Backbone as a chain_set.jsonl record, in Angstrom:
{"seq": "MKPPSALVLASASPRRLELLQQAGIEPERLLPADVDETPERSEHPRHLAKRLARLKALKAYEALKGRGETAGRFTLGADTVVGVGRQILPKAEIEDEAIECLRLLSGRTHRVFTGVCTISPNGRVREKLSETRVRFKRLSRDDISRYIDSGEWQGKAGGYAIQGLAGAFVVRLVGSYTGVVGLPLYETMALLQGEGFVMPAVSAGLPA", "coords": {"N": [[-29.211, 30.417, 93.258], [-28.158, 33.047, 91.154], [-26.257, 32.732, 88.112], [-22.928, 34.13, 87.629], [-22.592, 37.376, 86.07], [-21.655, 38.268, 82.692], [-18.944, 40.238, 81.524], [-17.944, 42.685, 79.205], [-15.106, 44.351, 78.314], [-14.403, 47.443, 77.046], [-11.738, 48.135, 76.224], [-8.172, 48.085, 75.851], [-6.451, 48.406, 77.84], [-4.034, 47.363, 80.099], [-3.955, 48.155, 82.734], [-6.615, 48.767, 83.447], [-7.759, 46.263, 83.177], [-6.358, 44.847, 85.173], [-7.285, 46.21, 87.45], [-10.026, 45.552, 87.437], [-9.784, 42.801, 87.839], [-8.684, 42.895, 90.36], [-10.923, 43.653, 91.751], [-12.311, 41.344, 91.656], [-13.432, 40.582, 89.252], [-13.353, 38.98, 86.189], [-13.114, 39.856, 82.994], [-15.182, 38.664, 80.335], [-14.387, 39.064, 77.769], [-12.116, 41.191, 75.906], [-12.8, 44.092, 74.181], [-11.558, 46.304, 72.544], [-12.248, 49.695, 71.825], [-11.862, 51.733, 69.128], [-11.732, 55.033, 68.996], [-12.08, 58.499, 68.005], [-10.158, 60.61, 69.819], [-9.846, 63.299, 69.942], [-10.197, 66.431, 71.484], [-13.206, 68.403, 71.553], [-13.903, 71.726, 70.335], [-13.096, 74.086, 72.782], [-13.735, 72.283, 74.78], [-14.317, 71.009, 78.041], [-12.137, 69.326, 80.368], [-13.518, 67.429, 82.052], [-15.858, 66.917, 80.629], [-14.861, 65.788, 78.302], [-13.757, 63.367, 79.268], [-16.078, 61.993, 80.098], [-17.506, 61.896, 77.68], [-15.831, 60.385, 75.96], [-15.667, 57.948, 77.335], [-18.3, 57.086, 77.127], [-18.561, 56.922, 74.318], [-16.746, 54.847, 73.745], [-17.885, 52.675, 75.146], [-20.371, 52.492, 73.829], [-19.569, 51.904, 71.208], [-18.409, 49.364, 71.489], [-20.632, 47.988, 72.442], [-22.371, 48.192, 70.241], [-20.96, 46.652, 68.427], [-21.2, 44.131, 69.6], [-23.963, 43.902, 69.463], [-24.344, 43.814, 66.711], [-23.483, 41.282, 66.193], [-25.302, 39.807, 67.452], [-24.887, 39.294, 70.165], [-25.466, 40.439, 72.664], [-27.024, 39.542, 74.767], [-27.207, 38.876, 78.173], [-24.788, 40.103, 78.649], [-22.767, 42.644, 79.983], [-21.479, 45.829, 79.141], [-18.509, 47.721, 79.394], [-17.017, 50.873, 79.414], [-14.305, 53.232, 79.616], [-12.513, 56.286, 80.297], [-9.647, 58.319, 80.808], [-8.718, 61.578, 81.727], [-6.427, 64.198, 82.092], [-6.33, 67.322, 83.59], [-5.416, 70.792, 83.765], [-6.758, 73.383, 85.153], [-8.83, 74.517, 82.633], [-7.39, 73.407, 80.683], [-6.559, 70.665, 78.671], [-4.45, 67.992, 79.109], [-2.234, 66.104, 77.008], [-2.277, 62.574, 76.002], [0.643, 61.413, 76.358], [2.823, 60.798, 73.693], [5.281, 61.255, 72.603], [8.608, 62.218, 73.685], [8.921, 65.012, 74.069], [6.304, 65.89, 74.52], [5.717, 64.607, 76.951], [7.658, 65.749, 78.639], [6.855, 68.431, 78.607], [4.351, 68.18, 79.847], [5.106, 67.271, 82.451], [6.617, 69.428, 83.359], [4.631, 71.351, 83.495], [2.967, 70.267, 85.45], [4.571, 70.268, 87.665], [5.007, 71.075, 91.031], [2.402, 71.909, 91.455], [-1.242, 71.703, 91.696], [-3.319, 69.409, 90.011], [-6.116, 68.061, 88.14], [-7.637, 64.894, 87.814], [-9.742, 63.281, 85.704], [-11.899, 60.602, 85.38], [-14.029, 59.027, 83.311], [-16.728, 56.741, 83.427], [-18.648, 54.314, 81.822], [-21.414, 52.215, 81.612], [-23.192, 49.663, 79.891], [-26.095, 47.909, 79.949], [-27.363, 44.531, 79.335], [-29.838, 44.967, 78.11], [-29.484, 47.352, 76.816], [-29.493, 49.68, 78.327], [-27.998, 52.698, 79.3], [-25.611, 53.826, 81.592], [-23.823, 56.241, 83.539], [-20.88, 57.512, 85.216], [-18.696, 59.877, 86.821], [-15.425, 60.194, 87.92], [-13.578, 62.371, 89.926], [-10.456, 63.571, 90.771], [-8.155, 65.277, 92.81], [-4.79, 66.019, 92.455], [-1.649, 66.708, 93.785], [1.567, 67.581, 92.792], [5.011, 67.392, 93.833], [7.63, 69.906, 93.601], [9.316, 69.45, 90.683], [12.594, 68.497, 89.894], [15.145, 69.033, 87.354], [16.517, 66.695, 87.182], [14.655, 64.838, 88.255], [12.696, 64.878, 86.237], [14.195, 64.098, 83.994], [15.038, 61.475, 84.712], [12.586, 60.251, 84.91], [11.604, 60.423, 82.305], [13.473, 58.798, 81.036], [12.641, 56.354, 82.02], [10.451, 55.567, 80.536], [7.861, 55.163, 81.324], [5.902, 57.022, 80.887], [4.787, 56.829, 78.376], [2.02, 57.035, 76.295], [0.379, 57.732, 78.387], [-2.126, 59.571, 80.105], [-1.564, 62.952, 80.705], [1.108, 62.437, 80.84], [2.18, 60.727, 82.794], [2.317, 57.867, 85.039], [0.683, 57.021, 87.85], [0.913, 54.721, 89.352], [3.452, 53.889, 89.064], [6.859, 54.971, 88.978], [6.235, 57.673, 89.202], [4.611, 57.894, 91.357], [6.094, 58.747, 93.502], [6.181, 61.43, 93.163], [3.916, 62.534, 94.125], [2.425, 64.68, 96.348], [0.004, 65.138, 97.587], [-3.213, 63.604, 97.452], [-6.545, 63.758, 96.658], [-9.403, 62.092, 96.487], [-10.055, 59.503, 94.18], [-7.79, 56.964, 94.078], [-7.659, 54.69, 92.412], [-9.093, 55.688, 90.319], [-7.314, 57.523, 89.21], [-5.389, 55.774, 88.316], [-6.826, 54.541, 86.3], [-9.374, 53.359, 86.38], [-12.005, 53.964, 88.341], [-12.799, 52.119, 91.035], [-14.886, 52.063, 92.99], [-16.983, 53.656, 91.868], [-17.365, 52.252, 89.483], [-18.193, 49.662, 90.325], [-20.53, 50.392, 91.636], [-22.126, 51.296, 89.512], [-22.367, 48.919, 87.918], [-23.483, 46.983, 89.716], [-25.785, 48.306, 90.404], [-27.263, 47.993, 88.133], [-27.877, 45.372, 88.155], [-25.81, 43.563, 87.828], [-24.287, 40.491, 88.391], [-22.021, 39.435, 90.7], [-19.121, 37.295, 90.549], [-18.675, 34.343, 92.54], [-16.536, 34.328, 95.392], [-13.902, 32.365, 96.297], [-12.552, 31.459, 99.304], [-9.411, 30.662, 100.558], [-8.413, 28.206, 102.972], [-6.488, 28.483, 105.961], [-3.333, 26.78, 106.266]], "CA": [[-28.312, 31.549, 93.059], [-27.959, 33.364, 89.746], [-24.873, 32.611, 87.646], [-22.307, 35.446, 87.502], [-22.792, 38.078, 84.8], [-20.493, 38.395, 81.808], [-18.556, 41.627, 81.293], [-17.09, 42.973, 78.052], [-14.353, 45.575, 78.58], [-14.117, 48.156, 75.795], [-10.419, 48.735, 76.42], [-7.018, 47.183, 75.814], [-5.56, 48.859, 78.915], [-3.726, 46.347, 81.106], [-4.257, 48.707, 84.06], [-8.042, 48.597, 83.729], [-7.983, 44.828, 83.36], [-5.846, 44.485, 86.498], [-8.165, 46.764, 88.478], [-11.227, 44.71, 87.488], [-9.398, 41.541, 88.472], [-8.528, 43.208, 91.782], [-12.281, 43.698, 92.313], [-12.904, 40.012, 91.557], [-14.125, 40.402, 87.972], [-12.545, 38.598, 85.034], [-13.944, 40.107, 81.809], [-15.352, 37.56, 79.395], [-13.537, 39.395, 76.62], [-11.72, 42.578, 75.704], [-13.259, 44.561, 72.874], [-11.097, 47.688, 72.486], [-12.998, 50.565, 70.912], [-11.017, 52.758, 68.525], [-12.523, 56.249, 68.779], [-11.318, 59.735, 67.864], [-10.077, 61.207, 71.151], [-9.565, 64.734, 69.815], [-11.18, 67.26, 72.197], [-13.981, 69.357, 70.777], [-13.51, 73.118, 70.584], [-13.4, 74.614, 74.128], [-14.281, 71.214, 75.628], [-13.751, 70.91, 79.388], [-11.604, 67.978, 80.611], [-14.508, 66.498, 82.617], [-16.794, 66.545, 79.571], [-14.142, 64.886, 77.394], [-13.654, 62.047, 79.903], [-17.404, 61.351, 80.04], [-17.887, 61.657, 76.29], [-15.05, 59.288, 75.394], [-16.074, 56.699, 77.987], [-19.578, 56.694, 76.526], [-18.31, 56.517, 72.934], [-16.091, 53.535, 73.75], [-18.86, 51.662, 75.553], [-21.372, 52.351, 72.767], [-18.968, 51.247, 70.048], [-18.286, 47.945, 71.806], [-21.991, 47.434, 72.519], [-22.895, 48.059, 68.876], [-20.278, 45.505, 67.815], [-21.855, 42.936, 70.15], [-25.338, 43.872, 68.936], [-24.265, 43.397, 65.314], [-23.248, 39.833, 66.166], [-26.366, 39.163, 68.223], [-24.243, 38.753, 71.366], [-25.644, 41.317, 73.823], [-27.772, 38.868, 75.835], [-26.454, 38.466, 79.353], [-23.475, 40.734, 78.704], [-22.636, 44.052, 80.328], [-20.349, 46.457, 78.459], [-17.893, 48.756, 80.223], [-16.05, 51.762, 78.776], [-13.743, 54.226, 80.533], [-11.461, 57.132, 79.738], [-9.024, 59.184, 81.809], [-8.232, 62.855, 81.199], [-5.749, 65.043, 83.078], [-6.558, 68.721, 83.274], [-4.942, 71.896, 84.599], [-7.788, 74.36, 84.809], [-9.592, 74.007, 81.495], [-6.442, 72.847, 79.711], [-6.497, 69.205, 78.611], [-3.108, 67.513, 78.806], [-2.3, 64.981, 76.065], [-1.756, 61.25, 76.337], [1.957, 61.654, 75.769], [3.343, 59.785, 72.771], [6.681, 61.561, 72.337], [9.276, 62.745, 74.869], [8.667, 66.446, 74.244], [4.974, 66.036, 75.135], [5.812, 64.186, 78.354], [8.451, 66.754, 79.361], [6.005, 69.615, 78.763], [3.346, 67.851, 80.867], [5.732, 67.207, 83.774], [6.968, 70.801, 83.749], [3.383, 72.044, 83.821], [2.424, 69.69, 86.682], [5.53, 70.446, 88.748], [4.716, 71.989, 92.127], [1.034, 72.434, 91.458], [-2.349, 70.743, 91.764], [-4.083, 69.189, 88.782], [-7.277, 67.191, 88.337], [-7.722, 63.71, 86.961], [-11.131, 62.896, 85.497], [-12.1, 59.321, 84.699], [-15.42, 58.723, 83.016], [-17.072, 55.317, 83.356], [-19.957, 54.102, 81.209], [-21.839, 50.821, 81.5], [-24.395, 49.393, 79.105], [-26.638, 46.621, 80.375], [-27.759, 43.695, 78.199], [-31.011, 45.517, 77.41], [-29.124, 48.606, 76.168], [-29.576, 50.842, 79.227], [-26.698, 53.347, 79.476], [-25.414, 54.538, 82.864], [-22.503, 56.888, 83.552], [-20.381, 58.21, 86.4], [-17.421, 60.561, 86.616], [-14.561, 60.314, 89.092], [-12.708, 63.559, 89.874], [-9.444, 63.482, 91.821], [-7.156, 66.341, 92.829], [-3.451, 65.487, 92.722], [-0.608, 67.741, 93.834], [2.941, 67.109, 92.608], [6.102, 68.183, 94.388], [8.356, 70.635, 92.56], [10.189, 68.48, 90.04], [13.891, 68.982, 89.43], [15.5, 68.537, 86.023], [16.895, 65.285, 87.384], [13.404, 64.065, 88.391], [12.057, 64.77, 84.923], [15.065, 63.319, 83.117], [14.987, 60.053, 85.09], [11.256, 59.718, 84.589], [11.543, 60.271, 80.847], [14.285, 57.619, 80.713], [11.931, 55.132, 82.431], [9.483, 55.194, 79.503], [6.523, 54.917, 81.886], [4.997, 58.089, 80.449], [4.287, 56.607, 77.019], [0.593, 56.766, 76.16], [-0.337, 58.022, 79.634], [-2.745, 60.886, 80.228], [-0.758, 63.846, 81.524], [2.512, 62.066, 80.769], [2.693, 59.974, 83.945], [1.538, 56.754, 85.59], [0.813, 57.168, 89.298], [1.233, 53.436, 89.97], [4.867, 53.613, 88.852], [7.819, 55.87, 89.615], [5.633, 58.989, 89.448], [3.96, 57.888, 92.667], [6.956, 59.488, 94.423], [6.006, 62.868, 92.917], [2.62, 62.961, 94.672], [2.416, 65.255, 97.689], [-1.354, 64.991, 98.139], [-4.23, 63.093, 96.531], [-7.891, 63.812, 97.24], [-10.327, 61.465, 95.547], [-9.937, 58.068, 93.909], [-6.49, 56.519, 93.549], [-7.882, 53.799, 91.266], [-9.54, 56.529, 89.213], [-6.124, 58.082, 88.577], [-4.752, 54.657, 87.605], [-7.553, 54.343, 85.049], [-10.743, 52.856, 86.538], [-12.426, 54.126, 89.736], [-13.51, 50.875, 91.351], [-16.149, 52.307, 93.7], [-17.989, 54.115, 90.906], [-17.613, 51.175, 88.517], [-18.995, 48.619, 90.953], [-21.854, 50.955, 91.911], [-22.867, 51.27, 88.255], [-22.67, 47.539, 87.508], [-24.408, 46.311, 90.641], [-27.053, 49.023, 90.324], [-27.97, 47.494, 86.955], [-28.16, 43.946, 88.308], [-24.65, 42.72, 87.532], [-24.075, 39.478, 89.441], [-20.594, 39.203, 90.917], [-18.733, 35.892, 90.71], [-18.405, 33.93, 93.913], [-15.126, 34.379, 95.767], [-13.558, 31.214, 97.134], [-11.502, 31.819, 100.243], [-8.582, 29.534, 100.931], [-8.3, 27.987, 104.412], [-5.086, 28.456, 106.375], [-2.78, 25.43, 106.385]], "C": [[-28.086, 31.78, 91.565], [-26.5, 33.154, 89.355], [-24.266, 33.999, 87.515], [-22.528, 36.049, 86.121], [-21.497, 38.104, 83.99], [-20.219, 39.871, 81.554], [-17.641, 41.721, 80.074], [-16.429, 44.32, 78.314], [-13.941, 46.213, 77.263], [-12.782, 48.882, 75.896], [-9.347, 47.668, 76.312], [-6.045, 47.519, 76.937], [-5.289, 47.752, 79.923], [-4.029, 46.843, 82.511], [-5.722, 48.512, 84.402], [-8.385, 47.128, 83.947], [-7.53, 44.403, 84.755], [-6.75, 45.006, 87.615], [-9.462, 45.964, 88.581], [-10.92, 43.384, 88.168], [-9.215, 41.725, 89.973], [-9.884, 43.221, 92.487], [-12.999, 42.353, 92.194], [-13.65, 39.744, 90.273], [-13.117, 40.064, 86.871], [-13.413, 38.808, 83.794], [-14.014, 38.883, 80.9], [-14.484, 37.781, 78.155], [-13.182, 40.875, 76.642], [-12.127, 42.968, 74.293], [-12.873, 46.035, 72.755], [-11.841, 48.499, 71.428], [-12.088, 51.677, 70.421], [-11.875, 53.98, 68.202], [-11.585, 57.45, 68.644], [-11.324, 60.46, 69.21], [-9.757, 62.7, 71.109], [-10.623, 65.546, 70.577], [-11.939, 68.159, 71.235], [-13.55, 70.778, 71.16], [-14.012, 73.579, 71.951], [-13.969, 73.551, 75.068], [-13.554, 71.164, 76.969], [-13.231, 69.49, 79.603], [-12.64, 66.985, 81.142], [-15.483, 66.02, 81.54], [-16.138, 65.563, 78.608], [-14.063, 63.478, 77.976], [-14.98, 61.295, 79.826], [-17.774, 60.986, 78.605], [-17.143, 60.46, 75.701], [-15.399, 57.943, 76.029], [-17.367, 56.174, 77.367], [-19.385, 56.206, 75.086], [-17.712, 55.112, 72.87], [-17.076, 52.431, 74.104], [-19.882, 51.418, 74.445], [-20.809, 51.621, 71.552], [-18.842, 49.745, 70.285], [-19.664, 47.279, 71.852], [-22.58, 47.217, 71.129], [-22.238, 46.887, 68.141], [-20.897, 44.198, 68.301], [-23.252, 42.777, 69.554], [-25.342, 43.388, 67.487], [-24.05, 41.902, 65.163], [-24.344, 39.07, 66.912], [-25.862, 38.589, 69.532], [-24.41, 39.638, 72.601], [-26.31, 40.613, 75.003], [-26.851, 38.437, 76.969], [-25.106, 39.146, 79.518], [-23.581, 42.226, 79.039], [-21.388, 44.594, 79.636], [-19.831, 47.618, 79.301], [-16.863, 49.54, 79.418], [-15.546, 52.781, 79.784], [-12.709, 55.067, 79.801], [-10.968, 58.09, 80.815], [-8.436, 60.419, 81.141], [-7.6, 63.639, 82.346], [-5.92, 66.499, 82.646], [-5.908, 69.664, 84.264], [-5.836, 73.074, 84.254], [-8.638, 73.766, 83.701], [-8.69, 73.357, 80.439], [-6.399, 71.32, 79.81], [-5.075, 68.791, 78.238], [-3.197, 66.286, 77.901], [-1.949, 63.64, 76.7], [-0.41, 61.176, 75.604], [2.448, 60.486, 74.92], [4.815, 60.022, 72.437], [7.27, 62.259, 73.572], [8.945, 64.211, 75.123], [7.311, 66.697, 74.902], [5.032, 65.699, 76.621], [6.568, 65.21, 79.187], [7.609, 67.999, 79.617], [4.943, 69.379, 79.837], [3.955, 67.899, 82.261], [6.133, 68.602, 84.258], [5.734, 71.578, 84.173], [2.818, 71.562, 85.166], [3.312, 69.94, 87.895], [5.081, 71.486, 89.764], [3.309, 72.534, 92.179], [0.004, 71.303, 91.518], [-3.033, 70.644, 90.41], [-5.246, 68.252, 89.103], [-7.244, 66.046, 87.328], [-9.188, 63.285, 86.914], [-11.165, 61.534, 84.804], [-13.596, 59.074, 84.551], [-15.609, 57.217, 82.922], [-18.475, 55.202, 82.776], [-20.247, 52.614, 81.12], [-23.099, 50.743, 80.644], [-24.861, 47.995, 79.461], [-27.08, 45.808, 79.156], [-28.958, 44.23, 77.418], [-30.747, 46.885, 76.776], [-29.205, 49.843, 77.039], [-28.168, 51.382, 79.498], [-26.668, 54.094, 80.807], [-23.992, 55.076, 82.903], [-22.173, 57.47, 84.917], [-19.047, 58.859, 86.043], [-16.684, 60.627, 87.94], [-13.658, 61.526, 88.9], [-11.752, 63.52, 91.056], [-8.454, 64.636, 91.682], [-5.81, 65.752, 93.246], [-2.461, 66.648, 92.728], [0.766, 67.092, 93.716], [3.911, 67.986, 93.406], [6.739, 68.986, 93.241], [9.399, 69.685, 91.982], [11.484, 69.13, 89.564], [14.131, 68.484, 88.003], [15.847, 67.058, 86.083], [15.662, 64.389, 87.482], [12.796, 63.812, 87.016], [12.884, 63.901, 83.984], [14.987, 61.828, 83.425], [13.627, 59.452, 84.739], [11.097, 59.505, 83.085], [12.311, 59.017, 80.431], [13.563, 56.311, 81.043], [10.961, 54.639, 81.364], [8.069, 54.986, 80.016], [5.473, 55.902, 81.381], [4.29, 57.789, 79.133], [2.806, 56.21, 77.004], [-0.234, 57.089, 77.383], [-0.903, 59.433, 79.63], [-1.914, 61.754, 81.159], [0.711, 63.487, 81.555], [3.06, 61.348, 81.976], [1.749, 58.851, 84.332], [1.743, 56.752, 87.097], [1.228, 55.871, 89.98], [2.691, 53.045, 89.788], [5.741, 54.6, 89.602], [7.222, 57.225, 89.967], [4.862, 59.036, 90.763], [4.762, 58.683, 93.686], [6.85, 61.0, 94.222], [4.796, 63.425, 93.671], [2.733, 63.421, 96.121], [1.069, 65.002, 98.36], [-2.289, 64.473, 97.058], [-5.562, 63.104, 97.259], [-8.862, 63.261, 96.209], [-10.053, 59.99, 95.409], [-8.577, 57.715, 93.315], [-6.696, 55.624, 92.331], [-8.406, 54.572, 90.064], [-8.37, 57.142, 88.477], [-5.387, 56.993, 87.792], [-5.487, 54.375, 86.292], [-8.968, 53.812, 85.164], [-11.152, 52.981, 88.003], [-13.312, 52.959, 90.16], [-14.837, 51.111, 92.071], [-17.258, 52.687, 92.713], [-18.361, 53.003, 89.914], [-18.502, 50.095, 89.108], [-20.406, 49.12, 91.255], [-22.716, 50.936, 90.652], [-23.303, 49.85, 87.898], [-23.713, 46.893, 88.417], [-25.768, 46.995, 90.667], [-27.898, 48.563, 89.148], [-28.206, 45.984, 87.01], [-27.014, 43.015, 87.953], [-24.416, 41.775, 88.7], [-22.583, 39.179, 89.529], [-20.298, 37.712, 91.017], [-18.476, 35.58, 92.176], [-16.913, 33.97, 94.156], [-14.846, 33.203, 96.689], [-12.375, 31.582, 98.004], [-10.711, 30.567, 100.638], [-8.497, 29.429, 102.448], [-6.825, 27.959, 104.789], [-4.603, 27.024, 106.558], [-2.654, 25.043, 107.837]], "O": [[-27.854, 30.838, 90.808], [-25.603, 33.371, 90.17], [-25.001, 34.965, 87.311], [-22.637, 35.33, 85.128], [-20.4, 37.98, 84.532], [-21.148, 40.662, 81.389], [-16.695, 40.947, 79.927], [-17.117, 45.321, 78.513], [-13.225, 45.609, 76.464], [-12.704, 50.092, 75.682], [-9.574, 46.502, 76.635], [-4.939, 46.98, 76.983], [-6.225, 47.249, 80.544], [-4.331, 46.04, 83.395], [-6.048, 48.131, 85.527], [-9.205, 46.794, 84.802], [-8.247, 43.676, 85.443], [-6.957, 44.319, 88.615], [-9.951, 45.72, 89.684], [-11.708, 42.901, 88.982], [-9.541, 40.839, 90.762], [-9.993, 42.854, 93.657], [-14.16, 42.232, 92.586], [-14.421, 38.787, 90.193], [-12.146, 40.791, 86.662], [-14.343, 38.038, 83.555], [-13.03, 38.165, 80.723], [-13.931, 36.846, 77.578], [-13.837, 41.69, 77.291], [-11.832, 42.259, 73.331], [-13.729, 46.915, 72.848], [-12.037, 48.052, 70.298], [-11.596, 52.477, 71.217], [-12.652, 53.964, 67.247], [-10.446, 57.418, 69.108], [-12.38, 60.877, 69.686], [-9.431, 63.294, 72.137], [-11.818, 65.369, 70.342], [-11.393, 68.62, 70.232], [-12.91, 70.987, 72.191], [-15.203, 73.479, 72.248], [-14.621, 73.892, 76.055], [-12.328, 71.264, 77.025], [-13.814, 68.54, 79.081], [-12.646, 65.824, 80.732], [-15.888, 64.858, 81.537], [-16.778, 64.617, 78.15], [-14.277, 62.499, 77.261], [-15.005, 60.102, 79.525], [-18.291, 59.899, 78.347], [-17.74, 59.622, 75.026], [-15.425, 56.919, 75.347], [-17.51, 54.977, 77.115], [-19.972, 55.202, 74.682], [-18.117, 54.292, 72.047], [-17.11, 51.384, 73.457], [-20.222, 50.272, 74.154], [-21.501, 50.808, 70.938], [-19.131, 48.945, 69.396], [-19.844, 46.162, 71.369], [-23.209, 46.192, 70.866], [-22.879, 46.215, 67.333], [-21.096, 43.269, 67.518], [-23.669, 41.678, 69.191], [-26.233, 42.642, 67.08], [-24.392, 41.319, 64.134], [-24.314, 37.842, 66.992], [-26.327, 37.54, 69.978], [-23.572, 39.59, 73.501], [-26.163, 41.061, 76.14], [-25.86, 37.737, 76.762], [-24.353, 38.807, 80.431], [-24.378, 42.959, 78.452], [-20.368, 43.911, 79.552], [-20.609, 48.398, 79.851], [-15.956, 48.963, 78.817], [-16.271, 53.157, 80.704], [-12.109, 54.629, 78.82], [-11.745, 58.602, 81.62], [-7.747, 60.324, 80.125], [-8.168, 63.731, 83.435], [-5.683, 66.854, 81.491], [-5.852, 69.379, 85.46], [-5.692, 73.688, 83.197], [-9.114, 72.637, 83.817], [-9.169, 72.829, 79.436], [-6.226, 70.76, 80.893], [-4.556, 69.183, 77.193], [-4.142, 65.506, 78.016], [-1.394, 63.585, 77.798], [-0.346, 60.914, 74.403], [2.484, 59.341, 75.37], [5.518, 59.095, 72.032], [6.54, 62.814, 74.393], [8.715, 64.608, 76.266], [7.173, 67.594, 75.734], [4.469, 66.414, 77.45], [6.171, 65.511, 80.313], [7.641, 68.56, 80.712], [4.664, 70.267, 80.643], [3.378, 68.506, 83.164], [5.998, 68.912, 85.442], [5.789, 72.376, 85.109], [2.26, 72.352, 85.927], [2.851, 69.833, 89.032], [4.808, 72.633, 89.413], [3.048, 73.517, 92.871], [0.336, 70.123, 91.407], [-3.292, 71.65, 89.751], [-5.339, 67.719, 90.209], [-6.877, 66.215, 86.165], [-9.794, 62.972, 87.939], [-10.534, 61.342, 83.765], [-14.323, 58.934, 85.534], [-14.75, 56.505, 82.4], [-19.384, 55.917, 83.196], [-19.431, 51.843, 80.616], [-23.95, 51.632, 80.672], [-24.127, 47.02, 79.3], [-27.16, 46.351, 78.054], [-29.086, 43.984, 76.219], [-31.669, 47.514, 76.256], [-29.006, 50.953, 76.546], [-27.266, 50.634, 79.873], [-27.562, 54.881, 81.117], [-23.068, 54.458, 82.372], [-23.06, 57.868, 85.673], [-18.367, 58.453, 85.1], [-17.235, 61.057, 88.953], [-13.046, 61.692, 87.845], [-12.181, 63.445, 92.207], [-7.977, 64.935, 90.587], [-5.709, 65.072, 94.267], [-2.433, 67.463, 91.805], [1.086, 66.163, 94.457], [3.659, 69.171, 93.622], [6.427, 68.771, 92.069], [10.258, 69.178, 92.703], [11.468, 70.177, 88.917], [13.407, 67.621, 87.508], [15.528, 66.281, 85.183], [15.616, 63.318, 86.877], [12.431, 62.686, 86.677], [12.339, 63.065, 83.263], [14.882, 61.008, 82.513], [13.532, 58.297, 84.324], [10.515, 58.51, 82.654], [11.853, 58.261, 79.573], [13.833, 55.279, 80.428], [10.674, 53.444, 81.284], [7.168, 54.667, 79.239], [4.276, 55.622, 81.45], [3.293, 58.434, 78.809], [2.396, 55.214, 77.601], [-1.421, 56.765, 77.43], [-0.237, 60.377, 79.204], [-1.593, 61.344, 82.275], [1.493, 64.159, 82.227], [4.273, 61.341, 82.189], [0.561, 58.866, 84.009], [2.852, 56.509, 87.573], [1.823, 55.899, 91.057], [3.128, 52.007, 90.285], [5.417, 55.018, 90.713], [7.655, 57.86, 90.928], [4.5, 60.117, 91.228], [4.194, 59.235, 94.629], [7.374, 61.767, 95.029], [4.665, 64.638, 93.837], [3.093, 62.644, 97.005], [1.004, 64.692, 99.549], [-2.175, 64.851, 95.893], [-5.695, 62.533, 98.341], [-9.113, 63.89, 95.18], [-9.841, 59.296, 96.403], [-8.252, 58.113, 92.196], [-5.997, 55.77, 91.328], [-8.193, 54.166, 88.921], [-8.409, 57.274, 87.254], [-4.827, 57.261, 86.729], [-4.864, 54.017, 85.292], [-9.704, 53.802, 84.177], [-10.7, 52.192, 88.832], [-14.444, 52.83, 89.694], [-15.817, 50.422, 91.788], [-18.34, 52.1, 92.731], [-19.528, 52.842, 89.556], [-19.459, 49.658, 88.469], [-21.371, 48.363, 91.145], [-23.898, 50.601, 90.713], [-24.476, 49.611, 87.608], [-24.7, 46.329, 87.945], [-26.786, 46.352, 90.921], [-29.119, 48.724, 89.161], [-28.674, 45.387, 86.04], [-27.217, 41.811, 87.793], [-24.354, 42.201, 89.854], [-21.965, 38.732, 88.563], [-21.125, 36.947, 91.511], [-18.104, 36.46, 92.952], [-16.117, 33.687, 93.262], [-15.477, 33.062, 97.736], [-11.32, 31.972, 97.503], [-11.29, 29.545, 101.006], [-8.506, 30.447, 103.14], [-5.998, 27.464, 104.022], [-5.375, 26.152, 106.96], [-2.207, 23.938, 108.145]]}, "num_chains": 1, "name": "protein.A"}
């Protein structure tokens, strides 16, 4: 039996790390990639998600390559973008941004795009895009105020985190829940295993 493959995650996101662990993968290391996330002129949300995921994966891979450490290591990059039509919502850093996002999302359907990019040890690049439609209930001033007070919106695409209090805002979700959280597990595992990634063995405990 082949030994399990090593994975380098090009992200500092605790959500993405937790999702990989949920799938039974413990990254060998985290190698966050600092890239310019500014959308290009007239860029569509889906294109931005794919482009940034690829940039992050490539930056981490190049760092490994510069150290001569690509052998046996798969690199994974991802990025999540929330869009209303062609409008790209920010990763909210200040309250005003988060409030504007929540008001825009209130009572309507938006799309969450998460791009995933893997680079195999030999440098082969593979990509997938997860697209999920999410409908929010109509948010009252109270809903928005309490959510802002929670602080969960900070640094989140679209100004919310579905795995937290904002989960109660969701009327309907069509697509990948894990993709909205930050890493679509089905697409990610399909990419890795399609490139020969060997999963670690899972030891099952026996009932007492």
